[in-house]
Rosetta silent file (secondary structure, phi, psi, omega in degrees, C-alpha in Angstrom):
SEQUENCE: MISFISSAHARLILDVVVIHKRGVDKSMVLQSELHSREEVFEEKIIKLVKSGLNIELSAHYKMGGDNIYGPPSEVQIEGAILGPKGSILKKISGEEGVVRLNEERKLFYKGDSDQLIEITLKPYSI
SCORE:     score description
SCORE:     0.000 S_00000001
   1 L     0.000  132.234  179.001  -15.682   15.558  -31.323 S_00000001
   2 L  -109.837  130.274  175.470  -12.923   15.601  -28.731 S_00000001
   3 L  -135.602  152.420  179.141  -12.333   12.608  -26.504 S_00000001
   4 L  -154.165  160.781  176.714   -9.593   11.768  -24.049 S_00000001
   5 L   -88.193  111.440 -173.612   -8.774    9.268  -21.379 S_00000001
   6 H   -69.191  -28.231 -179.430   -9.484   11.130  -18.170 S_00000001
   7 H   -68.916  -19.666  178.085   -7.438    8.810  -15.954 S_00000001
   8 H   -70.913  -19.810 -178.937   -4.328    9.859  -17.866 S_00000001
   9 H   -96.864   -3.985 -179.524   -4.772   13.360  -16.480 S_00000001
  10 L  -100.732  130.971  177.342   -5.209   12.277  -12.845 S_00000001
  11 L   -90.580  137.800 -178.600   -2.148   11.803  -10.669 S_00000001
  12 E   -99.081  125.361  178.243   -2.244    8.911   -8.240 S_00000001
  13 E  -116.313  139.709  179.905   -0.973    9.541   -4.704 S_00000001
  14 E  -127.283  117.308  172.944   -0.555    6.779   -2.136 S_00000001
  15 E   -89.314  129.644 -178.596   -0.303    7.439    1.594 S_00000001
  16 E  -127.876  129.606  173.934    1.408    4.556    3.386 S_00000001
  17 E  -122.360  125.957  178.004    1.752    4.087    7.141 S_00000001
  18 E  -116.729  123.533  175.523    3.815    1.179    8.444 S_00000001
  19 E  -116.554  121.556 -178.206    3.691    0.307   12.138 S_00000001
  20 E  -116.136  113.443  179.748    6.142   -2.367   13.257 S_00000001
  21 E  -109.219  132.099  176.192    5.660   -3.689   16.786 S_00000001
  22 E  -121.792  146.608 -177.424    8.164   -6.043   18.393 S_00000001
  23 L    83.347   27.864 -175.574    7.773   -7.806   21.698 S_00000001
  24 L   -61.623  -37.474 -178.302    4.009   -8.177   21.248 S_00000001
  25 L   -86.575    4.280 -178.673    3.861  -11.328   23.379 S_00000001
  26 L  -113.522  177.703 -176.559    6.015   -9.796   26.104 S_00000001
  27 L   -76.056  -24.881  179.959    5.378   -7.064   28.641 S_00000001
  28 L  -111.870  130.485 -179.129    7.369   -4.391   26.768 S_00000001
  29 L  -114.477  126.570  172.874    6.510   -3.479   23.178 S_00000001
  30 E   -95.745  128.961 -177.488    8.891   -1.603   20.886 S_00000001
  31 E  -126.697  133.289  173.400    7.052    0.253   18.173 S_00000001
  32 E  -126.726  146.521 -177.511    8.403    2.059   15.135 S_00000001
  33 E  -127.760  147.919  174.532    6.377    3.970   12.566 S_00000001
  34 E  -134.656  124.915  177.154    6.993    5.128    9.034 S_00000001
  35 E  -114.178  130.602 -177.454    4.714    7.602    7.263 S_00000001
  36 E  -142.534  141.480  173.660    5.165    8.125    3.545 S_00000001
  37 E  -122.275  118.569 -173.944    3.305    9.943    0.775 S_00000001
  38 E  -122.782  137.314  170.733    4.271    8.761   -2.693 S_00000001
  39 E   -92.184  129.770 -174.558    3.225    9.874   -6.143 S_00000001
  40 E   -97.728  120.832  176.581    2.853    6.824   -8.354 S_00000001
  41 L  -111.324  120.392  173.952    4.155    7.076  -11.932 S_00000001
  42 L    47.169   54.291  178.602    3.362    4.228  -14.319 S_00000001
  43 L    58.285   32.724  179.790    2.944    1.615  -11.589 S_00000001
  44 L   -51.569  139.387  176.081    6.207    2.713   -9.984 S_00000001
  45 L   -84.186  125.973  179.264    7.457    0.370   -7.317 S_00000001
  46 E   -99.688  125.150  178.721    7.656    2.100   -3.969 S_00000001
  47 E  -112.445  120.454  177.705   10.276    0.698   -1.624 S_00000001
  48 E  -116.872  135.472 -178.101    9.978    1.521    2.044 S_00000001
  49 E  -124.133  129.478  178.748   12.537    0.314    4.546 S_00000001
  50 E  -154.929  127.298  174.233   12.020    0.296    8.295 S_00000001
  51 L    53.320   41.490  179.050   13.575   -1.802   11.082 S_00000001
  52 L    82.949   -3.869  178.252   15.048   -4.371    8.720 S_00000001
  53 E   -96.218  145.709  171.468   11.803   -4.782    6.784 S_00000001
  54 E  -116.512  135.087  176.808   11.381   -3.965    3.118 S_00000001
  55 E  -123.607  119.020 -179.224    7.973   -3.119    1.742 S_00000001
  56 E  -113.125  127.677 -177.680    7.602   -3.054   -2.013 S_00000001
  57 E  -133.739  146.983  167.787    4.396   -1.711   -3.536 S_00000001
  58 E  -132.651  150.730 -176.973    3.055   -0.914   -6.959 S_00000001
  59 E  -144.255  147.661  174.462   -0.277    0.753   -7.657 S_00000001
  60 E  -155.954  157.496  176.108   -2.454    1.568  -10.634 S_00000001
  61 E   -64.230  137.190  177.062   -6.020    2.580  -11.340 S_00000001
  62 L   -88.865  115.474 -176.211   -8.318   -0.420  -11.643 S_00000001
  63 L   -70.462  155.999 -175.153  -10.137   -0.039  -14.935 S_00000001
  64 L    94.113 -157.195  177.275  -13.877   -0.484  -15.114 S_00000001
  65 L    92.758 -162.584 -169.603  -16.042    0.413  -12.166 S_00000001
  66 L  -103.874   -1.578 -179.560  -18.726    2.999  -11.709 S_00000001
  67 L   -85.043  129.104  175.302  -17.086    6.279  -12.763 S_00000001
  68 L   -88.321  -41.881  179.739  -18.139    7.672  -16.126 S_00000001
  69 L  -118.102  153.237  178.422  -15.886   10.732  -15.912 S_00000001
  70 L    83.168 -175.353 -177.904  -12.604   11.182  -14.122 S_00000001
  71 L   -71.530  157.972  174.655  -10.265    8.486  -12.882 S_00000001
  72 L   -57.248  153.310 -175.420  -11.580    5.054  -11.869 S_00000001
  73 L   -83.911   -6.761 -179.466  -12.812    4.922   -8.281 S_00000001
  74 E  -123.605  150.440  178.774  -10.639    1.948   -7.308 S_00000001
  75 E  -122.022  136.696  175.198   -6.899    1.385   -7.153 S_00000001
  76 E   -98.062  121.344  178.689   -5.158   -1.992   -7.365 S_00000001
  77 E  -114.139  131.931  178.120   -2.169   -2.228   -5.026 S_00000001
  78 E  -131.411  153.709  178.732    0.231   -5.150   -5.204 S_00000001
  79 E   165.115 -160.190 -177.043    3.417   -5.880   -3.370 S_00000001
  80 E  -157.655  152.627  168.635    5.077   -7.729   -0.550 S_00000001
  81 E   -99.841  122.851 -177.795    6.488   -7.410    2.935 S_00000001
  82 E  -110.703  138.524  178.288   10.030   -8.759    2.880 S_00000001
  83 L   -75.620  177.841 -177.882   12.000   -9.878    5.912 S_00000001
  84 L   -58.026  -29.329 -179.479   15.574   -8.826    6.724 S_00000001
  85 L   -97.320    9.507  178.078   17.018  -11.619    4.545 S_00000001
  86 L    89.695    1.793  179.332   14.687  -10.908    1.619 S_00000001
  87 L   -73.334  145.710 -179.386   12.198  -13.683    2.356 S_00000001
  88 E   -79.850  116.625  177.284    8.568  -12.903    1.532 S_00000001
  89 E   -86.099  -38.896 -179.292    6.600  -12.554    4.758 S_00000001
  90 E  -155.167  134.974  174.048    3.314  -11.518    3.119 S_00000001
  91 E   -98.391  143.136  176.498    2.159  -10.900   -0.438 S_00000001
  92 E  -114.524  116.222 -178.816   -0.363   -8.186   -1.185 S_00000001
  93 L  -163.753  176.598  176.078   -2.467   -8.934   -4.257 S_00000001
  94 H    61.399 -147.525 -176.903   -5.946   -9.636   -5.568 S_00000001
  95 H   -64.311  -27.480  178.057   -8.984   -8.307   -3.733 S_00000001
  96 H   -60.724  -29.956 -177.567   -6.919   -7.647   -0.608 S_00000001
  97 H   -95.303    4.458  178.715   -5.097   -4.936   -2.558 S_00000001
  98 E   -87.858  123.747 -178.221   -8.166   -3.219   -4.038 S_00000001
  99 E  -132.995  135.067  175.623   -8.818    0.114   -2.328 S_00000001
 100 E   -75.164  148.832  177.376  -11.335    2.809   -3.229 S_00000001
 101 L   -56.389  140.732  177.522   -9.982    6.322   -3.685 S_00000001
 102 L    65.664   14.929  175.286   -9.896    8.348   -0.447 S_00000001
 103 L  -119.646  153.973 -178.817  -10.538    5.258    1.700 S_00000001
 104 L   -97.262  147.689  171.267   -8.100    3.386    3.933 S_00000001
 105 E  -128.571  127.378  178.592   -7.209   -0.290    3.813 S_00000001
 106 E  -106.098  132.468  177.546   -5.376   -1.866    6.752 S_00000001
 107 E  -120.868  142.322 -177.160   -3.299   -4.988    6.265 S_00000001
 108 E  -126.312  147.216  171.973   -1.770   -7.019    9.088 S_00000001
 109 E  -137.737  123.087  173.746    1.015   -9.559    9.358 S_00000001
 110 E  -126.812  111.169 -177.736    1.791  -11.489   12.532 S_00000001
 111 L   -86.239 -166.054  178.928    4.476  -14.083   12.065 S_00000001
 112 L   -69.995  -25.445 -178.184    5.739  -16.838   14.308 S_00000001
 113 L   -82.014 -170.842 -176.425    7.896  -14.362   16.185 S_00000001
 114 L   -92.625   36.555 -178.610    6.746  -11.660   18.572 S_00000001
 115 E  -117.942  151.453  176.173    6.238   -9.016   15.886 S_00000001
 116 E  -132.795  129.691  178.579    3.159   -7.416   14.358 S_00000001
 117 E  -116.938  126.127  178.260    3.250   -5.360   11.162 S_00000001
 118 E  -119.896  125.924  178.490    0.347   -3.082   10.293 S_00000001
 119 E  -118.404  127.136  175.930    0.216   -1.326    6.921 S_00000001
 120 E  -111.568  125.824 -178.859   -2.359    1.360    6.179 S_00000001
 121 E  -117.151  132.653  177.455   -2.860    2.298    2.525 S_00000001
 122 E  -140.817  105.520  177.757   -4.878    5.296    1.344 S_00000001
 123 E   -90.345  148.580  170.572   -4.910    6.225   -2.353 S_00000001
 124 E  -153.158  162.562 -178.595   -6.228    9.474   -3.743 S_00000001
 125 E  -120.126  149.911  177.216   -5.946   11.382   -6.989 S_00000001
 126 L  -131.233    0.000    0.000   -5.166   15.001   -7.717 S_00000001
């Protein structure tokens, strides 16, 4: 009898879109976007930098679930949005960071200032 862990043979890819809007409460809005496609190795931390923001993410397959064969159908994403001085603006963890394969999850952060940060996460396996 041959058995193997099928999730070990599936590569995890994470599409990340970061939209940073400044001047939201004013008449003119400055918007910057960052699109990234990352292959995740052993919960590798992905660091994305845009407009003074740092976004650190790690991802791994969430064990359990409804798949009998192939990789698990859900991915656990954890991380944080860090401000220009390294302060944590928003933590991403728990159920907020659980995303099904091939589905998008949008996360938002609106601080005290006139900025809005939108992060779109879409995991898939190949």
